[in-house]
MIDREN-155071 format. One record per residue (C-alpha): x, y, z. Coordinates in steps of 0.2 Angstrom, whole numbers, plus 2048, in hexadecimal, padded with zeros to 3 digits. Each point is the difference from the previous one (the first is absolute). Example, Ala and Ser with C-alpha at 12.3 -4.5 7.8 and 13.67 -1.06 7.14 Angstrom:
residues 2
83E7EA827;8068117FD;
***
This chain:
residues 212
C9392A601;7F38067F3;8018117F8;7F78087F2;8088047EF;800813803;8097FD811;80D7F47F8;80380D7F2;80280E80D;80E7F5808;8087FC7F0;8008137FC;808804811;80F7F57FB;8038077EF;7F67F57F5;7F78087F1;7ED7FE802;7F28087F6;7F780E809;7F07FC808;7F480480F;7F47F680B;7ED804801;7F27FB80B;7F28087F6;7FC8027ED;802813803;8117FE808;8057F47F1;7FB80E7F4;80A80D809;8107F5800;7FE7FD7EE;7FE8137FD;81080380A;80A7F27F6;7FA8077EF;7FB7F57F2;7FB7FA7F3;8017EE807;7FE7F9812;8007EF808;7F37FD80D;8057F280C;7F77F880E;80A7FE80F;7FE7EF809;80C7F4807;8007F47F2;8077FE7EE;7F67FD7F0;7F6810802;7FF8047EE;7FA7EF7FB;7F480080F;7EE804800;7F480980C;7F37F5809;7F180B7FB;8068017EE;8087F07FA;7FE8067EE;808811803;812806800;80E7FB80C;80880880E;80E8097F6;7FA80C7F1;80880B7F4;7F58107FD;80280F7F5;7F580D808;7FC808812;7EE7F97FF;8077EF7FD;80B80180F;7F280580B;7F47F37F9;80D7F2801;804805812;7EE800804;7FE7EE7F9;80E7FA80B;7FF808811;7F57F780C;7FE7F17F4;8077EE802;80E7FC7F4;8037ED7FD;8117FA7F9;80A7F07FF;808805811;7F080580A;7F67F17FF;7ED8007FD;7FD80D80E;80A80D7F8;807810808;7F7811802;80880E7F7;80280F80C;80C80A7F6;8068027EF;8118067F9;80080C7F1;8107FF7F6;8068097F1;8007F67F0;80E7FE7F4;8077F57F3;80A7F1804;8107FA7F7;8047F180A;7F97F7810;80A7F780C;7FB7F6810;80A801810;7F97F9810;8077FB811;7F77F280A;8037F380D;8057EF7FA;7F87F480C;80C7F27FB;81080A805;7F880C80C;80980E7F7;7FB80F7F6;8017FC7EE;80280D7F2;7F67FC7F0;8038097F0;7F87FE7EE;8008087F0;7EE7FC7FF;7F980E80A;7EF8017F9;7FA7EF806;7FC7F8810;8107F9807;7F77EF803;7FB7FF7EE;8128047FA;8077F280C;7F47F47F8;8028057EE;8118077FF;80B7FA80F;8108057F6;7FB812801;801801813;81080380A;8017FD813;80C80580D;7FF7F9812;80680E80C;80C7FA80E;7FA808810;812801806;80580B7F2;7F18087F9;7FD8057EF;8118017F7;80580B7F2;8057F17F5;7EF7F9802;7F98107FA;80B8007F1;7FC7EE7FC;7ED804800;8038107F6;80A7F77F2;7F37F2800;80E7F3801;8017F0809;810804809;8047FD812;7F17FB80B;7F38077F3;7F67F17F9;7F37FE7F3;7EF7FA807;7F57F27FB;7ED7FD804;8057F580F;80D80B807;7F7810801;800805812;7F07FF809;7FB80F80B;7F180580B;7F680F7FB;805809810;8137FE7FD;8018037EE;8058127FA;8028027ED;7FB80A7F2;8048027ED;80F80A7FD;7FC80D7F2;8088107FC;7EF8087FF;7EE7FA803;7F77F97F1;7EF8077FA;7FF7F27F4;8047F180B;7F5801810;8027F380D;
***
């Protein structure tokens, strides 16, 4: 199942996870209105497509321009950035050369970040189980972390008979290697299809200075 970032954050909020305030917009005018309601002085304008690497991606009709996630400091910049994204094709590492059309943007309040963590759940094809992956390197692509710093990734395979157990959660939270929580290596990082992967960086708040 593919869902957009704003939909995922709505679900997280429903279950008590603290997420930054934000709103979806389909036109530059709506983007400005959402930003006005959020209040400034910093906002993050995020392209909503079913692919990662949006911040580092580029639009097909403006390869030299900015990416699909932008930190802005005025209402005019919010509207202008939304206009440059909506209706345009964003190409990222995960979209392939064809890219994906941006049909909506997510306007989020900006704030300072003290620490970034990564927490993701995906299907490990080798075990056919949901695997939880966690890392203290939240500001990087998890594939890059696996290749460059495999010792900074923790994994827990979830037994479908028992589900997610509290000891597994404590293991991940303590960043230890206890119980079934194992440290990853480049060759052992679970492979997952784009359609089954559901993960996102876990941060206390959204970062205006580290767009993705």
